C-alpha positions in Angstrom: -28.5 -27.6 7.2 -27.6 -30.2 4.9 -29.2 -33.7 4.7 -28.0 -36.1 6.3 -28.2 -40.0 5.6 -29.4 -41.7 8.2 -30.1 -45.0 7.0 -29.9 -46.3 2.6 -30.3 -49.8 1.9 -31.4 -52.2 -1.5 -32.6 -55.5 -2.5 -33.6 -57.0 -4.3 -37.5 -59.5 -4.7 -39.0 -60.9 -6.8 -36.0 -63.4 -8.8 -34.6 -60.1 -9.3 -37.7 -58.7 -11.1 -37.9 -55.7 -8.1 -35.5 -53.1 -6.6 -37.0 -51.7 -3.4 -34.7 -48.6 -2.4 -35.4 -47.1 1.5 -33.8 -44.1 2.6 -34.2 -41.7 5.8 -33.0 -38.7 5.8 -32.4 -36.1 8.5 -33.3 -32.5 6.9 -33.6 -28.9 8.9 -37.1 -28.6 10.2 -39.4 -27.1 8.2 -43.2 -26.2 6.3 -42.5 -29.8 4.4 -40.6 -31.8 7.0 -42.2 -30.7 10.6 -40.2 -33.6 12.0 -37.0 -33.1 10.0 -37.2 -36.4 8.6 -37.9 -37.5 4.7 -38.4 -40.8 4.2 -38.4 -42.4 0.4 -39.3 -45.8 0.2 -39.7 -47.2 -3.0 -40.4 -50.5 -4.8 -39.0 -50.4 -8.4 -40.4 -52.5 -11.2 -36.8 -53.8 -13.0 -38.5 -54.2 -16.6 -40.1 -51.3 -16.7 -38.0 -49.1 -14.6 -40.9 -47.2 -13.1 -41.9 -47.3 -9.5 -44.8 -49.3 -8.3 -44.9 -48.5 -4.3 -43.5 -45.5 -2.7 -44.2 -44.6 0.7 -42.9 -40.7 1.7 -43.7 -38.3 3.7 -44.0 -34.2 3.4 -46.8 -32.3 4.0 -49.7 -31.7 3.7 -49.8 -35.3 3.7 -46.9 -37.0 6.6 -46.0 -40.2 6.0 -48.4 -42.0 3.1 -48.3 -44.4 0.4 -48.6 -44.1 -3.2 -50.0 -47.4 -3.9 -50.8 -47.2 -7.8 -48.6 -47.0 -9.2 -47.3 -46.3 -11.9 -51.1 -45.8 -13.3 -52.1 -43.4 -10.5 -49.3 -40.9 -9.3 -51.9 -38.9 -7.1 -53.3 -41.4 -5.5 -52.2 -41.7 -1.6 -53.7 -43.5 1.4 -53.0 -42.0 4.5 -55.5 -44.4 6.9 -52.1 -45.7 8.8 -50.6 -43.7 11.5 -46.9 -44.7 11.9 -44.3 -42.4 13.4 -40.8 -44.8 13.2 -39.3 -45.9 10.5 -39.2 -49.8 11.6 -42.9 -50.1 11.4 -42.6 -47.9 7.8 -40.5 -50.3 6.7 -43.1 -53.4 7.5 -46.0 -51.3 6.0 -44.2 -50.9 2.9 -42.8 -54.9 3.1 -46.4 -55.9 3.7 -47.6 -54.0 0.7 -45.3 -54.7 -2.2 -46.2 -58.2 -1.4 -49.4 -57.4 -2.5 -48.3 -55.4 -5.7 
């Protein structure tokens, strides 16, 4: 099965300083994506061209937040449980406002 795009949106924030790129795909269920969903919500600092916040999902972590970008790419927060894309979008929106 080829990945099928379910949702894609880009928004600019902070007077054009940040770009939020949100994408959700339906993928074949496998060990990396057992739910058959691949999500990536990334906030990019357009001055440095680097991500500063990322929510994504893959095993063995499930849905998680990379909140210490770009300095610490391996740091992940998994202290939230959310199974819907809308809830993840809200988490993303809340966290980027704090970054």
